[in-house]
matplotlib code that plots the C-alpha trace (Angstrom):
import matplotlib.pyplot as plt

x = [13.0, 9.4, 8.7, 6.7, 3.7, 1.9, -1.8, -3.5, -7.0, -7.3, -10.9, -10.0, -7.3, -7.7, -4.2, -4.7, -5.8, -3.0, -0.4, -1.7, -1.7, 1.8, 3.2, 1.7, 3.1, 6.6, 6.2, 5.0, 8.0, 10.5, 10.9, 11.9, 15.4, 15.8, 15.3, 17.3, 19.8, 20.4, 21.9, 20.5, 19.1, 15.5, 13.5, 9.7, 8.0, 4.2, 1.9, 1.4, -0.4, -2.1, -2.8, -5.8, -6.9, -6.7, -10.4, -10.5, -8.6, -6.2, -3.0, -1.4, -3.1, -0.8, -1.8, 0.0, 3.0, 3.4, 3.3, 5.8, 8.1, 7.8, 8.8, 12.0, 12.8, 12.4, 15.3, 17.5, 17.2, 17.5, 14.1, 13.1, 9.8, 10.0, 8.1, 7.7, 4.1, 3.5, 3.1, 3.0, 1.8, 3.3, 5.2, 4.7, 0.9, 0.8, 2.7, 0.4, -2.9, -1.9, -0.7, 3.0, 4.0, 2.2, 4.2, 7.4, 6.8, 5.6, 8.4, 11.2, 11.4, 12.7, 10.5, 12.5, 11.4, 13.2, 14.7, 18.2, 18.3, 20.7, 20.1, 19.9, 18.8, 17.5, 15.4, 16.2, 16.0, 15.9, 19.4, 18.2, 16.5, 19.7, 21.8, 19.5, 20.1, 16.5, 13.7, 10.3, 7.4, 3.9, 1.5, -2.2, -4.2, -6.3, -7.4, -5.7, -7.2, -3.9, -2.1, -5.2, -4.1, -1.6, 0.1, 3.6, 5.2, 3.5, 4.4, 8.1, 7.2, 7.1, 10.9, 11.1, 11.0, 7.6, 7.6, 9.6, 6.7, 4.4, 7.2, 7.2, 3.5, 4.3, 7.0, 4.9, 1.2, 0.1, -0.7, 1.7, 4.6, 3.7, 3.8, 7.4, 8.3, 6.8, 8.8, 12.0, 11.8, 10.9, 13.9, 16.4, 15.8, 13.2, 11.9, 13.3, 10.0, 6.4, 3.4, 0.2, -2.5, -5.7, -7.8, -9.9, -9.3, -10.4, -12.2, -13.7, -12.0, -9.1, -6.6, -8.1, -11.8, -13.0, -15.5, -14.0, -14.5, -13.7, -11.5, -10.0, -6.6, -2.9, -0.3, 3.4, 6.4, 10.0, 9.1, 6.8, 5.9, 4.7, 2.7, 0.9, 0.3, -1.4, -3.4, -4.6, -6.0, -7.6, -9.6, -10.4, -8.1, -5.0, -1.6, -0.7, -3.8, -1.9, 0.4, 3.2, 3.2, 3.5, 6.2, 8.2, 7.9, 9.0, 12.1, 12.7, 12.3, 10.1, 7.8, 4.3, 3.4, 1.3, 2.6, 6.0, 4.6, 3.9, 1.0, 1.2, -1.5, -5.0, -5.9, -6.6, -10.1, -10.9, -10.1, -11.2, -12.9, -16.0, -17.2, -14.2, -14.8, -11.9, -11.5, -14.0, -11.2, -10.2, -13.3, -11.5, -8.9, -11.5, -12.0, -10.0, -7.0, -8.2, -11.4, -9.5, -7.4, -10.5, -12.4, -9.5, -10.7, -14.1, -12.6, -11.7, -11.9, -11.2, -10.6, -13.3, -14.0, -17.0, -17.5, -19.6, -16.8, -13.8, -12.2, -9.7, -6.8, -4.5, -3.0, -4.2, -2.6, 0.7, 0.7, -0.3, 2.7, 1.2, 0.2, -3.3, -5.2, -5.8, -7.9, -9.5, -12.3, -12.7, -13.2, -10.9, -10.6, -8.9, -7.7, -8.5, -6.2, -3.2, -4.4, -2.4, -4.9, -2.2, -4.9, -2.4, -5.1, -7.5, -5.0, -3.9, -7.2, -8.0, -11.6, -12.9, -13.6, -12.0, -14.0, -13.5, -15.9, -16.5, -17.3, -20.6, -18.8, -17.3, -20.6, -22.2, -19.5, -20.2, -23.9, -23.1, -20.7, -23.6]
y = [10.2, 9.3, 6.9, 3.8, 2.4, -0.7, -1.1, -4.4, -5.9, -8.9, -9.9, -12.2, -14.1, -17.4, -18.7, -18.3, -14.7, -13.8, -15.5, -13.7, -10.3, -10.7, -11.9, -8.8, -6.5, -7.8, -7.6, -4.0, -3.1, -4.6, -8.1, -9.7, -10.3, -6.5, -6.4, -9.4, -12.1, -15.6, -15.6, -12.2, -11.9, -10.7, -9.6, -9.5, -7.3, -7.7, -5.9, -8.2, -5.8, -8.4, -12.1, -12.2, -14.5, -13.2, -13.0, -10.1, -7.9, -6.5, -8.0, -8.6, -11.7, -14.8, -15.6, -12.5, -13.0, -16.6, -15.8, -12.9, -15.1, -18.0, -15.8, -14.7, -18.3, -19.3, -17.1, -18.5, -15.7, -16.4, -15.2, -14.2, -12.9, -10.5, -8.0, -6.7, -6.6, -3.6, -3.7, -6.9, -9.2, -12.7, -13.0, -16.8, -16.4, -13.6, -15.7, -18.7, -16.8, -14.6, -17.6, -16.8, -20.0, -22.1, -20.2, -20.8, -24.5, -24.9, -22.8, -23.4, -19.7, -18.4, -16.0, -13.1, -11.1, -7.8, -8.1, -7.3, -3.6, -0.8, 2.7, 5.2, 8.8, 8.1, 5.1, 1.4, -0.1, -3.8, -4.8, -7.5, -4.8, -2.8, -5.8, -7.5, -7.0, -6.3, -5.0, -5.9, -4.2, -5.8, -3.4, -4.0, -1.0, 0.4, 3.6, 4.9, 7.2, 9.0, 8.7, 8.8, 5.7, 3.0, 1.6, 1.9, 4.6, 3.6, -0.1, 0.8, 1.8, -2.0, -2.0, -0.5, -3.2, -3.7, -2.0, 1.0, 1.8, 2.5, 4.6, 6.6, 7.3, 8.6, 10.9, 12.2, 12.1, 14.8, 13.5, 16.0, 15.0, 11.3, 11.8, 13.1, 9.9, 7.7, 9.5, 9.5, 5.7, 5.3, 7.4, 5.1, 2.3, 2.9, -0.3, -1.4, -2.8, -2.2, -4.4, -3.2, -5.7, -3.7, -6.7, -6.3, -3.0, -1.4, 1.9, 4.0, 4.1, 1.7, 0.2, -2.6, -2.8, -0.6, -2.1, -4.1, -3.3, -5.3, -3.0, -5.6, -4.2, -4.7, -1.9, -2.1, 0.1, 0.9, 4.3, 4.1, 7.7, 7.3, 4.2, 6.0, 9.0, 6.8, 5.1, 8.5, 9.3, 5.9, 6.6, 10.2, 12.4, 14.4, 12.8, 15.8, 15.1, 12.1, 13.6, 11.1, 11.6, 15.4, 15.0, 12.5, 14.5, 17.7, 15.7, 14.6, 10.9, 10.1, 11.5, 12.6, 14.7, 12.5, 14.2, 12.7, 9.2, 6.7, 4.5, 1.2, -1.5, -0.2, 3.5, 5.3, 6.2, 2.6, 1.3, 4.4, 3.5, 5.7, 7.0, 5.5, 6.2, 7.9, 8.0, 10.4, 12.6, 13.6, 15.7, 18.2, 18.6, 20.3, 23.1, 26.4, 26.5, 29.6, 27.8, 24.8, 26.9, 28.4, 25.1, 22.9, 22.4, 21.2, 18.7, 15.6, 11.8, 9.4, 5.6, 4.0, 0.4, -1.7, -3.7, -6.3, -7.2, -6.7, -10.0, -8.3, -10.0, -7.1, -6.5, -2.9, -2.4, -3.7, -1.8, 1.6, 3.9, 6.4, 3.7, 5.1, 1.7, -0.5, -3.5, -3.0, -5.0, -6.9, -3.8, -2.3, 1.5, 4.2, 7.3, 10.2, 12.5, 10.3, 9.2, 10.8, 9.6, 7.6, 4.9, 2.1, 0.3, 0.7, -0.9, -3.8, -4.9, -8.4, -8.3, -5.0, -3.8, -0.4, 2.2, 5.9, 8.1, 11.4, 14.7, 16.3, 18.9, 16.1, 14.4, 17.6, 18.1, 14.6, 15.4, 18.7, 16.8, 14.5]
z = [-22.5, -21.6, -18.7, -19.7, -17.8, -19.0, -18.3, -19.1, -18.4, -16.0, -15.2, -12.2, -10.4, -12.4, -13.3, -17.1, -16.8, -14.4, -16.6, -19.7, -18.0, -16.5, -19.9, -21.5, -18.8, -19.4, -23.2, -23.1, -20.8, -23.2, -21.9, -18.6, -19.8, -19.9, -16.1, -14.8, -15.8, -14.7, -11.1, -10.2, -6.7, -7.1, -4.1, -4.6, -2.1, -1.9, 0.4, 3.4, 5.7, 7.8, 8.5, 6.2, 3.4, -0.2, -0.6, 1.9, -0.6, 1.9, 0.7, -2.7, -4.3, -4.2, -7.8, -9.0, -6.7, -7.8, -11.5, -11.2, -9.1, -11.6, -14.5, -12.8, -11.8, -15.4, -16.5, -13.7, -11.2, -7.4, -6.2, -2.6, -1.2, 1.6, 3.7, 7.3, 8.5, 10.8, 14.5, 16.5, 13.7, 13.5, 10.2, 9.9, 10.4, 7.9, 5.3, 5.9, 5.6, 2.7, 0.6, 0.6, 2.3, -0.3, -3.0, -1.1, -0.8, -4.4, -6.1, -3.5, -2.7, 0.6, 2.6, 4.1, 7.1, 7.3, 10.7, 9.6, 9.1, 8.3, 9.5, 6.6, 6.8, 10.3, 9.3, 9.8, 6.3, 5.3, 4.3, 2.0, -0.1, -0.3, -1.3, -3.9, -7.6, -8.4, -6.2, -7.5, -5.7, -6.0, -4.2, -3.7, -4.9, -2.0, -0.5, 2.6, 5.2, 5.8, 2.4, 0.1, -1.8, -1.2, -4.3, -5.8, -3.6, -0.3, -0.7, -0.1, 3.5, 4.2, 3.8, 7.3, 10.0, 11.6, 14.9, 13.7, 11.3, 14.2, 15.7, 12.5, 13.0, 16.5, 15.2, 12.3, 13.3, 10.9, 7.4, 5.8, 7.9, 7.4, 3.6, 4.0, 5.9, 3.2, 0.5, 2.7, 2.9, -0.8, -1.8, 0.0, -2.6, -5.2, -6.7, -10.1, -11.2, -9.9, -10.8, -9.2, -8.2, -9.2, -10.3, -7.1, -5.3, -2.1, -2.0, 0.7, 4.1, 3.4, 3.7, 5.8, 5.8, 3.0, 0.4, -2.4, -6.0, -9.1, -11.2, -13.5, -14.3, -13.6, -14.1, -14.5, -14.8, -13.7, -12.3, -9.2, -9.4, -13.0, -12.1, -9.3, -11.6, -14.2, -11.5, -10.3, -13.7, -14.0, -10.8, -12.0, -9.9, -10.7, -9.9, -7.7, -5.6, -4.1, -1.5, -1.9, -5.7, -5.3, -2.7, -4.7, -7.9, -6.1, -5.0, -8.6, -7.6, -10.6, -13.3, -12.6, -15.7, -17.9, -21.1, -20.2, -19.6, -22.4, -21.5, -23.3, -23.6, -22.6, -23.0, -19.7, -20.9, -21.7, -18.2, -16.2, -12.9, -12.5, -9.1, -7.3, -3.6, -1.8, 1.9, 3.5, 5.0, 1.4, 1.0, 3.2, 0.5, -1.7, 0.8, 0.7, 2.9, 4.8, 5.7, 6.8, 9.1, 10.6, 11.0, 11.9, 15.5, 14.2, 11.7, 13.4, 13.4, 16.2, 16.1, 18.2, 19.3, 18.3, 21.5, 19.8, 17.3, 19.6, 20.7, 23.1, 21.3, 22.3, 18.8, 18.9, 22.3, 21.2, 18.0, 19.3, 19.2, 21.6, 24.2, 24.1, 24.1, 27.1, 27.9, 31.3, 32.9, 29.7, 27.6, 25.0, 25.5, 23.5, 25.5, 23.2, 25.1, 24.2, 20.7, 17.9, 15.2, 13.3, 12.6, 13.3, 15.4, 12.5, 10.1, 12.4, 13.9, 12.3, 13.4, 12.0, 15.5, 15.1, 13.2, 12.5, 14.4, 12.8, 14.4, 13.5, 11.3, 9.2, 8.9, 7.7, 5.1, 3.8, 3.4, 1.6, -0.7, -1.7]

ax = plt.figure().add_subplot(projection="3d")
ax.plot(x, y, z, "-o")
ax.set_aspect("equal")
plt.show()
């Protein structure tokens, strides 16, 4: 049987447009009653990467979270909103700035921080996600400098408690190894429903400070791998170009072959996003493997500190799994000898003071690509 992915247009986050889009998503997937009944414990897991306002495009927009939560409450489900922001971030501050607390107050929904964990396959995993009747993933569509994109599969990484996520980066600093970690976590409890916020997306060097782009769509489905595969086609790449999709498909955790996926609603060609900018490191994927092996020592990127923007808040220091960052004499410094290039500091910094410094070789490749 084919997997189903619904694709609908949504021009902005105004309540009428969000309501219409969510209604259509549920209709195209066979109705909300097919997913949950009255009394069911429904956990909604948005992407709450950082304590930033919705307009920055880093986290799942509260308008979408609110509408999905409202729909499940209407059928009598017991709804919860939960996540575990990475590193040293304050959960209450994250919920306040991202709009989750306002939703909690307005709809009477409890906010859950994933502190209570159960170790499964070597990873501490949010017990609440294991015990709920329905896990609903609401990712924000963004690029990711290590994972290429962050959407349906990657959003499950947030089910690992905050500080252990940085430890995972330390254990698996290589992008290929980190992909396996992402899929390991995803495989523990794949979501029952995914609805992707791609109304405004992030391209370039995401997932924190890449440029925003109005993409005007919302995707939904019960197979996260299929959702990411359709999203890949929409931005003009092959599903298998996304490392997590290829890994999950190889493990038979979902469907990635488009001939086995029924796309309902909009046609892919009608919502295709032209010239979508991927992270600069992905240009290396276009090179032959033998050349990469030869040139590996010349291909590098390092996180670096913009001293003018740095406020010396210490978030990067606390969130660095390799303890490679210190604040000394009023200056934030990154020890390149210790740095494992996990880019946690790049993700966590709330002031856009961490940037990616390329080697001359990578800069030349970028010019050749143009």
